N, C-alpha and C positions, 0 to 999 in steps of 0.2 A: 716361438717358445715351445710349440708342440713337439718339435724335433728332439729337443733335449729331454723330454719326458721319458724317452726310451732308455736313457742312461748310456747312450753310445757316444764316445768321443768323436767329434767331427761328423755327427749324424747328418745324413742327406737322404732325400727321397729319390727313388728310382724312377724310371720313365713310366708314364701311364700307357696302357696298351689298349688296342682295339682288337676284338675277336670277331671272326666271321664263321658262322655255323652253316655247313653245307646242307644239313638236314632241314633246318628251318629257314635258311637263306636270310638270316637276320644278323645284324651287328650288335655287339655289346661292348662294354668297357671293363677293364681290369684296373683297379686302383693301384697306385704305387705302394711300395714298401720301403721301410727305412733300412739303410745300410751305412757302414762306417767308411766314409770317403778317405780316411787316412790309410786304409789298407792298400798296399802297392800291388798285391796279387791275390787272386782267389780262383778256385776251380771246383768243378763238380767231378764226381768219380767216373771212371770208365769201367767197362766190363767186356770180356772176350766172349760172353754168352755161353750157353750150354753146348754149343757145337765145338768149342775149343779150336784146335788147329791154328795157332798164332804164327803168322809169318814173321821172319826176322828182317826188319828194316835197317838200312845202313845208318850208323851214327856219324859217319864221316862224309864230307861232301863229295860229289862226283868229280872225276878228273877229265872226262871227255864228253863230246856231244853237248857242249854248254852253250847257253845264250852268250853271244859275244860280249867280252868284258865283264863276265860274271862268274860266279861259282854255283850257278843253278842250271840244271840240265834241261834239254828239250824233252817234251812229252813223248813217251813210247807206249805201245799197247800194254796194258797191265798184264794180260794173259801171257805175254812173252817172258815175264819174270816170276809171276806168282800164280797160284790157283785162285780163281775168282771166288771160290767157296771159303777161302781162308780169311781170318781176321787180320787187319782191319779192312781189307778190300771189300768184303761183303757188306760192310756198314755204309758204303757209298752207293747211292741210288739215283736213278733218273725217275722222271714223273711221266705217267700216262694221263693226258688230258682228254676228257670226253665232253664234247659240246655239240649240240645239234646233230647227233648221230654220227659225229666224226671223231676218230681217235687219232691223237698225235702224241709224239714223245718229245721230251726235251728237258734241259736244265739239270742241275746237280743238287742233291741234298745229302746230308750226312746225319746218321743216327746219333743223337746225343742223350738218349735215355731209352728205356724199354718201349715207350709209347710216343716219343717225340723225335722230330728231325729238324735240322737247321738249314736254312737257305736264305734267299733274298726276296724282298717283296716284289721286285720287278719280274720275277718268274711267275707270279700269280696275276699281275695286272699289266696290261700293255703299256700304260702310262700312269703310274700310281699317283703322281702329283697333280694330274688334271682329270683323270678318268678312272674312277674306282669301280668300274664294271669288271667283275672277276672273269677270267678268261675261260673258265670251264664250268659245266654243270656238276661234274664230279671229277675227282682226281684219285689216282692209284699210285702208290709208291712202289717201285720195282728195284729191289736190291740187286747189286752185281749184274745189272743189265749189260749185255755184251753182244757184239756181232749183230746188233739190231734185233736181239731176241731176249725176252724175259728169261731169267735163270730157272731151269726146270726143277732144281733142287731146293731153292730157297723161296719161301712164301713172301709175298708182298702184303700190302694193306691199303685199304681205302683211307683217304684223308677225311676226318670229320670236322676239324676246325683249323683255323689259321690265326696266329696272334702277331701283331706288328705295332710299331710305335704310333701313338695317337697323332703325332705331328704330321704323319703322312696323310691321315684322314683330313687334317686341317689344311692340306695343300702346302705344307712346309717341308723343308728338306731335313727330316730327322734321320735316324739310322735306317739303313736299308735292310737290316737283318730281320728275318721273320722265323717264327717257330710254327711248325705244323704238328697237329695232334692226330695220331693214327687210331683207327677203330680197334685194331688188334695189336697187342703188345709184342710185336715181332722181335724186338730187341732182346727179349728173354733168351731167344735162341741165337740170334745174329750177334749179339753184343752191341756196344755203342762206344763212341768216342766222347770223352768228357768235354766240357766247355769251360773256357778260362778267360781271364783278362790280366794284363800286365801294364801298369802305367809307365814304367821306366823303360826307355829305349834300350838300355844296356842289357835288359833281360833277354832280348832277341839276338844279341851279338854272339856269334860263334855257334849258334844252335842250328842244327839241320832240320829243315821243315819238309814234310812230305805232302804231296798234292795228288789226289785222285779226282778225276773230273770227266765230263763228257763233251769235249769240244767237237764242233762240226765244221764242215767245209765252209769257208767264207771267201771274201773277195781279196784277201791278202795276196800280193803277187809272189811272195816267197813260197815256194812249194812246201817248205818245211812247216808252214803254218796251215796246211790243208790236211784235214783229218777225215777218217772214215766216220760217217754219221752212225751213231748208236754203238760206239766202241769205247769202253772205259780206258782212259789214258792215265799214265803215272809219270811224275817227275819229282825231283827233289833237289835240295841244295840250300845255300845260305841266302838269306834276305839281305838287302843292302840299300834300300831306298826308304827313308823315314819322313813322315810328316805327322801333324797332330791327329789326322783322321785316317791315314792309311799307311801301309807298309808294302813294299814291293821289291822288284829286282831292277837295279839300275842298268838296263841294257836296251838299246833301240830294238832289239829282236824280241824282247819279252813283252808280247802283246796278248792281252786276254782275248779269247775267241768266243763266238756264239756257243751257248751250251754250258760254258764254264761258270756262268752266273750262279752264285750260291754255293760254289765249291769251297772247301776249307783248306787252310794251311794247317797241317797237323804236326804237333811236336810229340815226340816220345823219347823216353830214356829206356825203352823196352820193359818198363814197369807200368807207369801211367801213360795214357794217351789222351790228348786233348787238343781242341782247336782254339786259336786265339784270333784268327783272321778269316774273313769271308770275302770271296772274290766278288768285286763289283765293277772296278774301273778297268778300262781297256789298256791305256798306256802304262808302261812300267810294271806290268803284272800287278796292278794296284789291288790290294786286299784291305777292306775296311776293318779297322780295329774293333774288336768287341770291347766296348767300354763298360766300366762298372755299372753305370746307370741302366743299361739294357741287360747286362749280365744278371743283375739281381731281379729284374722284372721277369726275365725268362726262367730263372731258377725258381721264383715264386710260383709260376705257372706249372712247372714240372713237378714241384713238391706238393702243390695244393689243388691242382685243377685236373687231376687224372680222370675223375668221373667214371662214366659208364664202361670204357674199355677195361679198366682194372677191376671194377666191381664184378663184371660179368666174365672175367677171365676164365674161371673154371667152367662156366657154362659154354663159352665159345669153343672150348676144346672138346666138348661132348660130340660135336660133329666135325669131321675132318674132310677137307676138300684138297685134292692134289692131282696133278700139279696145278698150282695157281700162281701165275696165269697159265692158260692152256690153249691149245689150238685144235685138238682132235677129240680126245677122250678125257673126261673129267670123272675121277673116282670119288664117290661119296661113301663115307663109312661112319657108323655109330662107334665112336672111339671109347666109350666108357661103360657099355653094358652089352649084353647079348640080345637085347630087345631089337626087333626089326624096325626099320624105317617104314612108317605107315604111308606117309605122303611126302611128295616133293613138288614144290611149285617154283617155277623160274619166271621172274618178271624183269622187264627193262627198268631203268632208273626212273622212268616216268610212270611206272605202275602197271604197264600192260603185261598181262599173263601170256607167255608164249609157249610154255611147256608145263605139263601136269602129269605126275606119275603116282602110282600106288604100288611100290615095289614089294612091300611085305618081306623085306630081307635086310640083313645087317649091312651089307655092302653092295653097291651097284655102280656099274660103269656106264656113264652117259655119253652118247655121241653128240658133241657140241660143234662139230665141223660145219654145220649148216647155219650157225649163228653168225651174225655180222660182228666185226671187231667192236669191242666196247666192254662196259662194266655192267654186270647183271646181279640181281638179288635172288638168292635161293632161300626158300623157307622150307624147313623139314619139320615133320611132326613125328614124335616118338613118345609113346605112352601118353598121348593127349597133351604133350608139351611141344610148343613151337620154338624153333631156334632159327634165326636168320643170319646168313653170311653172304658176303659179296665175293664175286670172282670175276676175272678178266679173261676175255677171249681175244687172242691176237692173230 
């Protein structure tokens, strides 16, 4: 009876979510919200961000280099056809995982708002149905990662929280989609892809879908399924394989590869951009449908759980670090006034102070080439005000 109190025809409750906070290392729950289950389609908005430079994606399927028996092309290096700094290529990211003083890269995420990215839960847990030990002490999202290097032009962000279906916590097979919350709203500059769901299979018919992902070399015997590790790949075409839970490509050659977990199938009419499908299954290029129940749970989080990153957005811009990630020299600048930076303290993620400076200048170049690969916390003091930001050394 409570459902109909909302006055919505066909009212239904969305999925309940679990959140994990990297700062506190604690789990929490997010209650479901009500949505109209009679709606056949809904989506969130997309944005090309302040950087502009929108690439033109084809609205017609490819005619060569196809998976056998399909209208979907083999992946090719994205940088062969597009600039990695253009939209929407720059909205697709890989993850840097930092655990026990070891830095590794892998898996694919897509920006779906200024402070959130979409992926799958198996990219965070080695076996989410039986072992909920998260695979990293901290994680850093790296947009347009390519040639095994972070992009020197585009800033990434540390992950602060992850949200996923509560059924996974219960050891049940719920949706594998997960939402990660970023400390910095990098989507304001990069832009983002919207998120959508469509109940009717006919919605997908004849539409060209675009896929950006980070596949890595695997044990497949076909050399075409062997990729350069750390290189963003792009392919597109028509989907042709439908079931109640997934959509893919009906070809024996269309096999998902390591690193592609979490990547999206993106649709665009060159006006709106949104993802309806998340890569999970190996065979048939299987992509899990974004269903209404998880769509509205994630939309609720994006609309109402912004928290600290958005509240402190103006403050976070007061100090600029670039390039971030970096390997040799990190530039630190007071970005909002002429006041000098009085102190700089650099710590590891475990709190160990490894560098301390009193530059007394507005801008300083720091040599970080002696630091090990990993995520670090920098605290600056300007006019007795402390501002903390994270950066990655690769």
